[in-house]
C-alpha positions as CSV (number, residue, x, y, z in Angstrom):
1,M,-121.6,124.0,29.6
2,P,-124.9,123.4,27.8
3,A,-127.2,120.7,29.2
4,T,-127.4,117.4,27.5
5,P,-130.6,117.3,25.6
6,P,-133.1,114.6,26.7
7,R,-132.9,111.3,24.8
8,S,-135.9,110.6,22.5
9,P,-138.2,107.7,23.4
10,A,-136.7,105.8,20.4
11,A,-133.2,106.3,21.7
12,R,-134.2,104.9,25.1
13,R,-135.5,101.7,23.6
14,P,-133.3,98.7,24.1
15,Q,-131.4,97.8,20.9
16,R,-132.8,94.8,19.1
17,R,-130.3,92.0,18.5
18,P,-129.2,92.0,14.9
19,R,-130.4,89.2,12.7
20,P,-127.9,86.8,11.3
21,P,-126.9,87.5,7.7
22,V,-129.4,86.1,5.2
23,R,-128.4,84.5,1.9
24,R,-130.3,86.0,-1.1
25,R,-132.5,83.4,-2.7
26,K,-135.1,83.3,-5.4
27,P,-137.7,85.9,-4.2
28,R,-140.5,83.4,-4.0
29,W,-142.1,82.0,-0.9
30,A,-143.6,78.6,-1.8
31,M,-145.0,77.8,1.5
32,R,-147.3,75.0,0.3
33,A,-150.0,73.3,2.1
34,V,-154.6,77.6,6.6
35,T,-157.0,79.7,7.6
36,T,-155.1,81.5,10.3
37,L,-151.8,81.9,8.5
38,S,-153.6,83.8,5.7
39,V,-153.5,86.9,7.8
40,V,-149.8,86.6,8.5
41,V,-149.2,86.4,4.7
42,L,-151.1,89.6,4.1
43,A,-149.7,91.4,7.1
44,S,-146.0,90.5,6.6
45,A,-145.0,91.9,3.3
46,G,-142.3,94.1,4.9
47,I,-143.1,96.9,2.4
48,G,-142.4,99.7,4.9
49,H,-142.5,100.5,8.5
50,A,-145.0,103.4,8.2
51,V,-147.5,101.3,6.2
52,V,-147.4,98.4,8.6
53,T,-147.5,100.7,11.6
54,S,-150.8,102.1,10.4
55,L,-152.2,98.5,10.3
56,D,-151.1,97.7,13.8
57,A,-153.9,99.7,15.3
58,D,-156.5,97.6,13.4
59,I,-155.7,94.4,15.2
60,A,-157.9,93.5,18.2
61,R,-155.7,92.6,21.2
62,V,-155.9,89.7,23.7
63,D,-153.5,88.8,26.5
64,P,-153.0,85.0,26.3
65,F,-149.9,85.2,28.5
66,K,-151.4,87.0,31.5
67,D,-150.0,85.7,34.8
68,M,-148.5,82.6,33.2
69,K,-145.8,81.0,35.3
70,N,-143.5,78.0,34.9
71,R,-143.4,78.3,31.2
72,P,-141.1,76.3,28.9
73,R,-137.7,77.8,28.3
74,A,-137.3,80.0,25.3
75,G,-135.9,78.3,22.2
76,H,-134.3,79.7,19.0
77,G,-136.5,81.3,16.4
78,M,-140.1,82.4,16.7
79,N,-143.1,80.2,17.6
80,V,-146.5,81.5,16.7
81,L,-149.7,79.7,17.8
82,L,-152.3,80.1,15.0
83,V,-155.9,79.5,16.0
84,G,-159.0,79.5,13.8
85,T,-162.3,79.6,15.7
86,D,-165.8,78.8,14.6
87,G,-167.0,82.4,15.3
88,R,-169.7,83.4,12.8
89,D,-171.5,86.4,14.4
90,R,-170.9,88.7,11.5
91,I,-171.9,86.3,8.8
92,T,-175.3,87.0,7.1
93,K,-178.3,84.7,7.4
94,A,-178.1,84.0,3.7
95,E,-174.4,83.0,3.9
96,R,-175.1,80.7,6.9
97,Q,-177.7,78.9,4.8
98,K,-175.7,78.8,1.6
99,Y,-172.5,77.5,3.3
100,R,-174.3,75.4,6.0
101,L,-173.1,77.4,9.0
102,G,-176.3,77.1,10.9
103,G,-176.5,76.4,14.6
104,A,-174.8,78.1,17.5
105,P,-171.0,78.0,17.4
106,C,-169.3,76.0,20.1
107,H,-166.7,78.7,20.5
108,C,-164.0,76.1,19.9
109,T,-160.9,76.1,17.8
110,D,-161.4,74.5,14.3
111,T,-157.7,74.9,13.5
112,I,-154.6,74.8,15.8
113,M,-151.1,75.1,14.4
114,I,-147.6,75.9,15.7
115,V,-145.6,77.8,13.1
116,H,-141.9,78.0,13.8
117,I,-139.9,80.6,12.0
118,S,-136.2,79.7,12.2
119,E,-133.8,82.1,13.8
120,D,-132.0,82.7,10.4
121,R,-135.5,83.5,8.9
122,E,-134.9,81.0,6.1
123,R,-137.3,78.2,7.2
124,A,-140.9,77.8,8.3
125,S,-142.0,74.6,10.1
126,V,-145.8,74.2,10.4
127,V,-147.1,71.6,12.9
128,S,-150.8,70.9,12.9
129,L,-152.4,69.8,16.2
130,P,-155.6,67.9,15.6
131,R,-158.6,69.4,17.3
132,D,-159.6,66.0,18.8
133,S,-156.3,65.5,20.4
134,Y,-156.4,64.1,23.9
135,A,-155.3,66.8,26.3
136,M,-154.9,67.5,30.0
137,T,-155.6,71.1,31.0
138,P,-153.4,72.7,33.6
139,A,-155.2,74.0,36.7
140,H,-157.0,77.2,35.9
141,T,-159.8,79.6,36.7
142,D,-162.9,79.6,34.5
143,R,-162.9,82.9,32.6
144,T,-166.7,83.3,32.9
145,T,-167.7,82.0,36.4
146,G,-164.4,82.6,38.2
147,E,-164.5,78.9,39.4
148,H,-161.2,77.2,39.9
149,H,-160.6,74.0,38.1
150,H,-158.0,71.3,38.6
151,G,-156.4,69.7,35.5
152,H,-158.8,67.4,33.7
153,P,-159.0,65.6,30.3
154,I,-160.5,67.3,27.3
155,K,-160.3,67.5,23.6
156,L,-157.7,70.1,22.6
157,N,-160.2,72.3,20.8
158,A,-162.3,72.5,24.0
159,A,-159.6,74.4,25.8
160,Y,-160.7,77.6,24.0
161,A,-164.3,77.3,25.0
162,E,-163.4,76.7,28.6
163,G,-160.6,79.2,29.1
164,G,-160.1,81.2,25.9
165,P,-156.7,82.0,24.4
166,Q,-154.9,81.8,27.7
167,L,-156.0,78.2,28.5
168,T,-155.3,77.3,24.9
169,V,-151.8,78.5,25.0
170,R,-151.2,77.0,28.5
171,T,-152.5,73.6,27.3
172,V,-150.4,73.6,24.2
173,E,-147.3,74.6,26.1
174,T,-147.9,71.9,28.7
175,M,-148.3,69.2,25.9
176,T,-145.4,70.3,23.7
177,H,-143.0,72.0,26.0
178,V,-142.6,74.6,23.3
179,K,-142.7,78.2,24.4
180,I,-145.3,80.2,22.4
181,D,-144.0,83.7,21.5
182,H,-147.1,85.0,19.8
183,Y,-150.8,84.2,19.3
184,L,-152.9,84.9,16.3
185,E,-156.6,84.1,16.0
186,V,-159.2,84.5,13.1
187,D,-162.8,83.4,12.7
188,F,-165.0,82.4,9.8
189,T,-165.7,86.0,8.9
190,S,-162.1,87.0,8.6
191,F,-161.2,83.9,6.6
192,M,-163.9,84.5,4.0
193,K,-163.0,88.2,3.8
194,T,-159.3,87.3,3.2
195,V,-160.1,85.0,0.3
196,D,-162.6,87.5,-1.2
197,V,-160.4,90.5,-1.1
198,L,-157.7,88.5,-2.9
199,G,-160.1,87.6,-5.7
200,G,-160.3,84.0,-4.7
201,V,-157.7,81.2,-4.9
202,E,-157.2,78.1,-7.0
203,I,-157.0,74.6,-5.6
204,C,-156.8,71.2,-7.2
205,N,-157.9,67.7,-6.2
206,A,-157.3,64.4,-7.9
207,D,-160.4,62.7,-6.4
208,P,-164.0,64.0,-6.0
209,L,-164.7,65.8,-2.7
210,K,-168.3,65.8,-1.4
211,D,-169.4,66.6,2.1
212,S,-173.1,66.8,2.9
213,Y,-172.3,68.5,6.3
214,T,-170.6,71.6,4.7
215,G,-172.1,71.4,1.3
216,L,-168.7,70.9,-0.4
217,N,-169.0,69.3,-3.8
218,L,-165.9,69.4,-6.0
219,P,-165.3,67.1,-9.0
220,P,-161.7,66.2,-9.8
221,G,-159.7,69.0,-11.3
222,R,-158.8,72.6,-10.6
223,H,-161.3,75.0,-9.0
224,H,-161.4,78.8,-8.3
225,L,-162.8,79.2,-4.8
226,M,-164.2,82.4,-3.3
227,G,-164.6,83.0,0.4
228,G,-167.7,80.9,1.2
229,Q,-166.7,77.9,-0.9
230,A,-163.1,78.1,0.4
231,L,-164.5,77.9,3.9
232,Q,-166.4,74.8,3.0
233,Y,-163.2,73.3,1.6
234,V,-161.1,73.9,4.8
235,R,-163.9,72.9,7.2
236,S,-164.9,69.6,5.6
237,R,-164.2,66.5,7.7
238,H,-166.4,64.1,5.8
239,A,-165.2,64.5,2.2
240,D,-162.9,61.5,2.0
241,G,-163.3,59.4,5.1
242,S,-160.1,60.7,6.8
243,S,-161.9,63.0,9.1
244,D,-159.8,65.7,10.9
245,L,-156.5,64.4,9.5
246,G,-157.7,64.7,5.9
247,R,-159.0,68.2,6.7
248,M,-155.6,69.3,7.9
249,K,-154.0,68.2,4.7
250,R,-156.6,70.1,2.7
251,Q,-155.9,73.2,4.8
252,Q,-152.2,72.9,4.0
253,R,-153.0,72.7,0.3
254,F,-155.3,75.7,0.6
255,L,-152.6,77.7,2.3
256,A,-150.3,76.9,-0.6
257,A,-152.8,78.4,-3.0
258,L,-153.5,81.4,-0.8
259,V,-149.8,82.2,-0.5
260,D,-149.4,81.9,-4.2
261,R,-152.3,84.2,-4.8
262,A,-151.1,86.8,-2.4
263,T,-147.5,86.8,-3.6
264,S,-148.3,86.7,-7.4
265,S,-151.1,89.2,-7.5
266,G,-149.0,92.4,-6.9
267,I,-150.7,93.2,-3.6
268,L,-147.5,92.7,-1.6
269,L,-145.6,95.0,-3.9
270,N,-148.0,97.9,-3.9
271,P,-148.0,99.7,-0.5
272,M,-151.3,101.5,-0.9
273,K,-153.1,98.4,-2.3
274,F,-151.5,96.3,0.4
275,R,-152.7,98.8,3.1
276,D,-156.3,98.9,1.8
277,V,-156.6,95.1,1.5
278,T,-155.0,94.3,4.7
279,R,-157.0,96.9,6.6
280,A,-160.2,95.2,5.4
281,V,-158.9,91.9,6.8
282,L,-157.2,92.8,10.1
283,G,-160.3,94.3,11.5
284,S,-161.5,90.8,12.5
285,V,-158.2,89.4,13.7
286,R,-157.1,89.0,17.3
287,A,-153.4,88.9,18.4
288,D,-151.3,89.1,21.5
289,K,-150.2,92.6,22.6
290,G,-146.6,91.9,21.7
291,F,-147.3,91.0,18.0
292,G,-146.8,94.4,16.4
293,T,-145.0,96.3,13.7
294,D,-141.5,94.8,14.3
295,E,-142.9,91.3,14.2
296,L,-144.9,91.9,11.0
297,L,-141.7,93.2,9.3
298,D,-139.7,90.3,10.6
299,L,-142.2,87.9,9.0
300,G,-142.1,89.9,5.8
301,R,-138.3,89.6,5.6
302,A,-138.6,85.9,6.1
303,M,-141.1,85.6,3.3
304,R,-138.8,87.2,0.8
305,N,-136.0,84.8,1.5
306,F,-137.8,81.5,1.6
307,S,-137.3,79.0,-1.2
308,P,-139.9,76.4,-2.3
309,S,-138.3,73.7,-0.1
310,S,-137.7,75.8,2.9
311,S,-141.2,75.5,4.3
312,E,-142.3,72.2,5.8
313,F,-145.6,70.8,7.0
314,T,-146.5,67.9,9.3
315,T,-149.1,66.8,11.8
316,V,-148.1,65.7,15.3
317,P,-147.6,61.9,15.3
318,I,-150.6,60.0,16.4
319,G,-150.1,56.9,18.5
320,R,-153.7,55.8,19.0
321,M,-156.8,56.6,17.1
322,G,-160.2,56.5,18.7
323,Y,-158.9,56.7,22.3
324,L,-162.1,56.7,24.4
325,V,-162.2,59.0,27.4
326,K,-165.1,59.0,29.8
327,G,-167.0,62.3,29.6
328,V,-165.0,63.4,26.6
329,G,-165.6,60.8,23.9
330,S,-163.3,59.5,21.1
331,T,-159.9,61.3,21.0
332,L,-156.6,61.1,19.2
333,K,-153.7,60.2,21.5
334,W,-150.2,61.4,20.4
335,D,-147.3,59.1,20.1
336,P,-145.3,60.0,23.2
337,V,-141.8,59.2,21.8
338,K,-142.2,60.6,18.2
339,S,-144.1,63.7,19.3
340,E,-141.4,64.5,21.9
341,R,-138.7,64.2,19.2
342,L,-140.8,66.5,16.9
343,F,-141.2,69.2,19.5
344,R,-137.6,68.9,20.5
345,A,-136.6,69.7,16.9
346,L,-138.8,72.9,17.1
347,R,-137.2,73.9,20.4
348,D,-133.7,73.4,19.0
349,D,-134.6,75.2,15.7
350,K,-133.8,72.0,13.6
351,P,-135.5,71.2,10.3
352,L,-138.1,68.5,10.4
353,A,-137.4,67.2,6.9
354,V,-134.1,65.5,6.0
355,H,-132.6,66.8,2.8
356,K,-130.7,64.4,0.6
357,P,-127.3,65.3,-0.8
358,A,-127.6,67.5,-3.9
359,S,-127.1,66.1,-7.3
360,K,-126.3,67.7,-10.6
361,A,-129.9,67.4,-11.9
362,L,-131.8,70.7,-12.3
363,I,-134.5,71.4,-9.8
364,V,-138.1,71.5,-11.2
365,P,-141.5,72.2,-9.6
366,V,-142.9,68.7,-10.2
367,A,-141.0,65.4,-10.1
368,P,-140.7,63.6,-13.5
369,Q,-142.3,60.5,-11.9
370,Q,-145.6,62.5,-11.5
371,I,-145.7,63.6,-15.2
372,R,-147.4,61.6,-18.0
373,V,-146.1,62.2,-21.5
374,Q,-147.0,61.2,-25.1
375,V,-144.2,61.6,-27.6
376,E,-144.9,62.5,-31.3
377,N,-142.2,62.6,-34.0
378,G,-142.7,65.9,-35.7
379,T,-139.9,65.3,-38.3
380,A,-139.2,62.9,-41.2
381,T,-136.2,61.4,-39.2
382,G,-137.0,57.8,-38.6
383,G,-136.9,56.6,-35.0
384,L,-136.7,60.1,-33.5
385,G,-139.9,59.6,-31.5
386,Q,-138.7,56.3,-30.0
387,R,-135.4,57.9,-29.1
388,V,-137.1,60.9,-27.3
389,D,-139.5,58.6,-25.6
390,A,-136.7,56.3,-24.3
391,A,-134.6,59.3,-23.1
392,L,-137.5,60.8,-21.2
393,A,-138.4,57.5,-19.6
394,A,-134.8,57.0,-18.5
395,T,-135.0,60.4,-16.8
396,G,-138.1,59.3,-14.9
397,F,-141.0,60.7,-16.9
398,R,-144.0,58.4,-17.3
399,T,-144.1,58.1,-21.1
400,T,-146.6,56.0,-22.9
401,G,-143.9,53.9,-24.6
402,N,-145.8,54.2,-27.9
403,P,-144.6,57.3,-29.8
404,T,-146.6,58.4,-32.8
405,N,-145.8,60.3,-36.0
406,A,-147.1,63.7,-36.9
407,T,-149.0,64.2,-40.1
408,A,-146.9,67.1,-41.5
409,R,-143.5,66.0,-40.0
410,T,-141.9,69.4,-40.6
411,A,-141.3,70.5,-37.0
412,K,-138.1,72.5,-36.7
413,R,-138.4,73.0,-32.9
414,T,-139.5,70.7,-30.1
415,V,-142.8,71.7,-28.6
416,V,-144.5,70.8,-25.3
417,L,-148.3,70.9,-25.6
418,Y,-150.1,71.2,-22.3
419,D,-153.3,72.0,-20.6
420,P,-153.0,75.3,-18.7
421,R,-154.3,73.5,-15.6
422,W,-151.0,71.5,-15.6
423,D,-148.6,74.4,-16.3
424,R,-146.2,73.4,-13.5
425,S,-145.8,69.9,-14.9
426,A,-145.3,71.5,-18.4
427,R,-142.5,73.8,-17.1
428,S,-140.8,70.8,-15.5
429,L,-140.9,68.8,-18.8
430,A,-139.7,71.8,-20.9
431,T,-136.7,72.2,-18.5
432,A,-135.7,68.6,-19.4
433,L,-135.9,69.5,-23.2
434,P,-133.3,72.3,-23.9
435,G,-134.7,74.9,-26.3
436,S,-138.2,73.5,-26.4
437,E,-141.3,75.7,-26.7
438,L,-144.3,75.6,-24.4
439,R,-147.7,75.8,-26.1
440,A,-150.9,75.8,-24.1
441,V,-153.8,73.8,-25.5
442,R,-157.0,73.9,-23.5
443,G,-158.6,70.5,-23.0
444,Q,-155.3,68.7,-23.4
445,G,-155.8,67.1,-20.0
446,P,-153.2,65.7,-17.6
447,L,-151.3,63.9,-20.5
448,L,-148.6,66.2,-21.8
449,K,-147.5,65.9,-25.4
450,V,-144.0,66.4,-26.8
451,V,-143.7,67.0,-30.5
452,A,-140.0,66.2,-31.2
453,G,-138.5,68.7,-33.6
454,A,-135.3,68.7,-35.7
455,D,-133.6,70.7,-33.0
456,F,-133.8,67.8,-30.4
457,E,-130.4,66.9,-29.0
458,R,-130.9,65.4,-25.6
459,V,-132.9,65.1,-22.4
460,R,-131.5,66.8,-19.3
461,K,-131.8,65.2,-15.9
462,V,-134.3,67.0,-13.6
463,R,-135.7,66.4,-10.2
464,A,-137.9,67.9,-7.6
465,E,-136.2,68.8,-4.3
466,D,-135.2,65.6,-2.6
467,V,-136.7,65.4,0.9
468,T,-137.3,62.3,2.9
469,R,-140.5,62.5,5.0
470,G,-138.9,60.6,7.9
471,E,-140.7,59.6,11.0
472,F,-142.8,62.8,11.1
473,G,-144.3,62.4,7.6
474,V,-143.1,65.9,6.7
475,V,-144.0,67.4,3.3
476,T,-142.3,70.5,2.0
477,G,-143.8,73.5,0.4
478,D,-143.2,72.3,-3.2
479,E,-145.0,69.0,-2.5
480,V,-148.5,70.2,-1.5
481,G,-149.4,72.5,-4.4
482,C,-151.1,71.7,-7.7
483,A,-149.0,70.0,-10.3
């Protein structure tokens, strides 16, 4: 009887638990609202095992879970701790001066986020942890001196300087009771490189943003940011008087733009282009040893199945601002009750936002209440402009209430005139006007114009995804992008 051939290494591997079936949705991931997640976006297209495997070797490895005991119980889904550090060793002297990166880095974490990917891979919940959060370290040994330390108070971002990735993970787990499955870390260099290889990203701001510390100076409007200026945008803490909390909101908005750029530029659909771009980025990323090919592919599958409202962003609830701690300074103290409920929702794989019952209205990118409209009667039919204005106002659009008459008054088809910078608002308005034509007019500004044509019949009800922010102040992916 012939001997049984030896089993291959692949055959000896334990079988992975099959994923729950996933409903096919619109293939667009609108995860709206930072630095650290940009690498995940590029590294998770799921375009092929061989391509992603070739990138695995480019990631620098750390072991943040070494010798860790008494960890929180594992929950459902995947929890990734995303950390952005202030490392700048590979940034040129000219860049340091231009983007005001002078001085020695504190080797602290500028950005700390928990990203929870639901078990069904249809939802991402991103929780920002303020860098100035009051924290108590667990007992640990100093990574440099070998000296043993008892638990003591610090600002959360100082855990990295004192004990590196391992103390950062242990401190976060101690504070949240959420088990961290994977760790990803980028620095200033990898962030700038990511933005540059994508060709820059577009962000928008309603108010001027000026920060003398970072050199950021953006007037209201839309802006195309390359790596250095993008770094100024996500680092600024003095642009609007809201310090770290305002910065986290800008980071979420920037992430929205970054994801849009990555998913709309064709990079994720071209294996070779994806490989070349990602290889340029991953060389300056650090991750835990367990974050490999299978995890990258898992995230890629999740990206393809997200809908605009399936990503949600929030910041851990703050109970006390300016909490003074001797030897530490002014900190932010979390609300113990609300923060516990927030992290329990992550552990139990529950959505943070509460979705209202669906209505028959069509879903649009921008809520009608956010769109200003001037109506013009393009026909000789008396009162048509007033009728269109009233119908739009009844549906929620912010009309001027003072329709005008066109000079020619020969329009056969209803037209929506819009500035290209407000294209999402224009699409929302056109959806409410069946059969209407979109026509871009540079310089039109935020006020959209409807020229009512002879084909006008009615205004359809439209709405943005209904989500209540609830006690956690959650915003979903379709709420943090440019309108």
